[in-house]
C-alpha positions as CSV (number, residue, x, y, z in Angstrom):
1,K,-21.9,-2.5,-109.4
2,V,-23.7,-2.8,-105.8
3,D,-22.2,-6.0,-104.9
4,S,-18.5,-5.0,-105.6
5,L,-19.1,-1.3,-103.9
6,K,-20.0,-3.5,-101.0
7,L,-16.6,-4.9,-100.6
8,L,-15.4,-1.6,-99.6
9,N,-18.3,0.1,-97.8
10,K,-19.7,-2.1,-95.2
11,G,-22.2,0.2,-93.6
12,V,-22.9,1.5,-90.8
13,P,-24.8,-0.4,-88.3
14,V,-27.8,0.5,-86.6
15,N,-27.5,-1.2,-83.2
16,P,-29.4,0.6,-80.4
17,F,-29.3,-2.4,-78.3
18,D,-26.0,-3.3,-78.6
19,S,-27.1,-5.9,-81.4
20,T,-27.3,-4.9,-84.9
21,L,-30.9,-4.8,-86.7
22,F,-29.6,-3.5,-90.2
23,S,-26.8,-1.5,-91.6
24,I,-27.1,2.0,-93.3
25,Y,-25.0,2.4,-96.6
26,T,-26.2,5.2,-98.2
27,N,-26.2,9.0,-97.7
28,I,-29.6,11.4,-97.9
29,G,-28.7,14.9,-98.9
30,S,-26.0,16.6,-96.2
31,F,-26.8,13.3,-93.8
32,S,-23.8,10.9,-94.1
33,A,-24.6,6.9,-93.9
34,S,-22.7,7.5,-90.1
35,D,-25.2,10.2,-89.2
36,R,-28.3,8.4,-90.4
37,A,-27.4,5.2,-88.2
38,K,-26.7,7.8,-85.2
39,V,-30.6,9.5,-85.7
40,I,-32.3,6.3,-85.9
41,N,-30.2,4.9,-82.7
42,E,-31.3,7.9,-80.9
43,R,-34.8,7.7,-82.2
44,I,-35.2,4.1,-81.4
45,L,-34.1,4.4,-77.8
46,I,-36.2,7.9,-77.6
47,L,-39.1,5.5,-78.3
48,T,-38.2,2.7,-76.2
49,A,-38.1,4.9,-73.0
50,D,-41.0,6.6,-73.7
51,L,-44.2,4.6,-71.6
52,K,-46.7,5.9,-73.8
53,F,-45.3,4.5,-76.7
54,N,-46.6,1.1,-78.2
55,P,-44.7,-0.6,-80.8
56,D,-47.8,-1.6,-82.8
57,S,-47.9,2.3,-83.1
58,L,-45.4,2.6,-85.7
59,I,-46.6,3.4,-88.9
60,L,-45.2,3.8,-92.6
61,T,-45.8,7.0,-94.2
62,E,-44.2,8.0,-97.8
63,D,-43.3,11.2,-99.3
64,E,-40.9,12.8,-102.1
65,S,-38.1,11.6,-100.0
66,G,-39.1,8.4,-99.8
67,K,-40.9,5.9,-97.0
68,I,-40.8,6.9,-93.8
69,I,-41.0,4.9,-90.3
70,R,-42.6,7.1,-88.0
71,W,-44.5,7.6,-84.7
72,N,-46.9,10.6,-84.0
73,D,-44.5,13.7,-85.3
74,L,-41.3,11.8,-84.4
75,M,-39.9,10.3,-87.9
76,V,-37.3,7.4,-87.1
77,M,-36.1,7.0,-90.3
78,T,-36.3,7.4,-94.2
79,I,-36.0,4.4,-96.6
80,N,-35.3,5.6,-100.1
81,D,-34.4,4.0,-103.6
82,N,-30.8,3.7,-103.1
83,D,-31.2,2.3,-99.8
84,A,-33.5,-0.2,-101.5
85,I,-30.6,-1.1,-104.4
86,W,-28.3,-1.7,-101.6
87,M,-30.3,-4.2,-100.6
88,N,-31.4,-5.6,-103.4
89,M,-35.0,-5.7,-102.5
90,D,-38.4,-3.5,-103.7
91,K,-38.6,-0.1,-101.5
92,D,-41.9,-1.4,-100.1
93,E,-40.7,-4.6,-98.8
94,L,-37.3,-3.0,-97.5
95,A,-39.2,-0.7,-95.6
96,Q,-42.0,-3.0,-94.4
97,Q,-38.6,-5.4,-93.3
98,Y,-37.2,-2.3,-91.2
99,L,-40.7,-1.3,-89.6
100,T,-41.0,-4.9,-88.4
101,T,-37.3,-5.1,-86.9
102,I,-37.4,-1.8,-85.1
103,K,-40.9,-3.3,-83.6
104,D,-39.8,-6.4,-82.9
105,S,-36.5,-5.1,-81.0
106,I,-38.1,-2.8,-79.3
107,T,-40.4,-5.2,-77.8
108,Q,-38.3,-7.8,-77.3
109,Y,-35.7,-5.3,-75.2
110,R,-38.7,-4.0,-72.8
111,K,-39.5,-7.6,-72.4
112,D,-35.8,-8.7,-71.6
113,N,-35.2,-5.6,-69.8
114,S,-38.8,-5.1,-67.6
115,L,-38.2,-7.3,-64.7
116,K,-34.5,-6.4,-64.7
117,E,-35.2,-2.7,-64.3
118,L,-37.7,-3.4,-61.5
119,L,-35.2,-5.1,-59.8
120,I,-32.9,-2.4,-59.8
121,D,-35.2,0.2,-59.1
122,F,-36.6,-1.5,-55.9
123,S,-32.9,-2.0,-55.1
124,L,-32.2,1.5,-55.4
125,A,-35.2,2.4,-53.3
126,F,-34.4,0.2,-50.5
127,L,-31.0,1.9,-50.7
128,I,-32.6,5.4,-50.8
129,V,-34.6,4.1,-47.3
130,F,-31.8,2.6,-45.8
131,V,-29.4,5.6,-45.9
132,L,-32.7,8.0,-45.0
133,V,-32.7,5.7,-41.6
134,L,-29.5,6.0,-41.1
135,L,-29.3,9.4,-41.2
136,I,-32.5,10.1,-38.9
137,I,-30.9,7.8,-36.3
138,G,-27.8,9.5,-36.8
139,L,-29.1,12.8,-36.2
140,N,-31.3,11.7,-33.3
141,R,-28.3,10.3,-31.6
142,L,-26.4,13.6,-32.3
143,F,-29.3,15.7,-31.0
144,T,-29.5,13.5,-28.0
145,S,-25.8,13.8,-27.2
146,L,-26.1,17.6,-27.6
147,K,-28.8,17.5,-25.0
148,F,-27.3,15.8,-22.8
149,K,-24.3,17.9,-23.0
150,I,-26.2,20.7,-21.8
151,L,-27.5,18.9,-19.0
152,K,-24.1,17.8,-17.7
153,D,-23.0,21.6,-18.2
154,R,-26.2,22.7,-16.5
155,T,-24.2,23.6,-13.0
156,R,-21.0,25.2,-15.1
157,K,-23.0,27.3,-17.5
158,F,-26.8,27.6,-17.0
159,N,-27.1,29.1,-13.1
160,G,-30.1,30.9,-14.5
161,I,-30.4,35.0,-14.9
162,Y,-30.6,37.1,-11.9
163,I,-31.5,41.0,-11.4
164,K,-30.2,41.9,-8.4
165,N,-31.3,38.9,-6.3
166,Y,-33.8,38.7,-7.9
167,E,-33.9,35.4,-10.2
168,L,-35.6,36.0,-13.5
169,I,-35.3,32.9,-15.4
170,S,-33.7,30.0,-13.9
171,G,-31.4,27.7,-14.9
172,K,-33.8,24.5,-15.4
173,Q,-36.1,26.6,-17.6
174,I,-32.7,27.9,-19.5
175,I,-32.2,24.0,-20.3
176,R,-36.1,23.5,-21.0
177,F,-35.6,26.0,-23.4
178,L,-32.3,24.9,-25.1
179,W,-33.8,21.5,-25.1
180,A,-37.2,22.7,-27.0
181,I,-35.2,24.3,-29.5
182,A,-32.9,21.1,-30.2
183,D,-35.8,19.1,-30.6
184,F,-37.3,21.7,-32.7
185,I,-34.5,21.6,-34.8
186,K,-33.9,18.0,-35.0
187,W,-37.6,17.4,-36.4
188,L,-37.2,20.3,-38.6
189,T,-33.7,18.5,-40.0
190,I,-35.4,15.1,-40.1
191,L,-38.3,16.4,-42.0
192,I,-36.2,18.3,-44.8
193,V,-34.1,15.2,-45.1
194,V,-37.3,13.2,-45.3
195,Y,-38.9,15.5,-48.3
196,L,-35.8,15.5,-50.1
197,A,-35.8,11.8,-50.4
198,L,-39.1,11.6,-51.3
199,P,-38.6,13.0,-55.0
200,L,-36.0,10.4,-55.9
201,L,-38.2,7.8,-54.4
202,F,-41.1,9.3,-56.6
203,N,-38.6,9.3,-59.9
204,L,-37.4,5.3,-59.4
205,F,-40.9,4.5,-60.4
206,P,-43.2,5.4,-63.5
207,A,-46.4,5.5,-61.7
208,T,-45.0,8.2,-59.5
209,E,-42.3,10.1,-61.2
210,G,-44.7,13.0,-61.9
211,Y,-44.7,13.7,-58.6
212,A,-41.1,14.4,-58.1
213,P,-40.8,17.6,-59.9
214,I,-44.0,18.9,-58.2
215,L,-42.3,18.4,-54.8
216,I,-38.9,19.7,-56.2
217,D,-41.0,22.9,-57.3
218,Y,-42.6,23.7,-53.7
């Protein structure tokens, strides 16, 4: 009967890494086979992304619903009698097979992508630093240009402040004050730009990503 049903029910593939690990054929309660496969995919991806997760820490438990593959409080999937019938296997044997398949797939995916991810992260870090340097150079040139414009207009706009014939503030003092203000704004802007770039850099690497939200909070 199951063999004949398989001609109509091709199953829903569990393929978190774009290659099918196994297929789900049956419902559990209100969860359709499609819902089950979707949830299993999502939870395998959650485990893969969690740096604290070790594939060997996946375990099998059992309750009235069947065998359960879990990690701590996260239930990855349930294997019941109907699953075993569809696969023509003992439930315990099928659960162990799925457990091994999930472990091996996560281990292999991490192995295949660790170097790739590292290269991507370093490339992004280089890009952020490169853009940051360009911004600093641009800001420096902008404020240098502004200071020279102030100097150029000194005789036309900055003749000093007089009370009757008494020179209260000279033109040179005004220019020095404006230059000091320009320098202050320039360095404050550069400091803000660098500070905002740090969370982006820290968030790229697991060892420093915890500092990113702290800097953002500050």
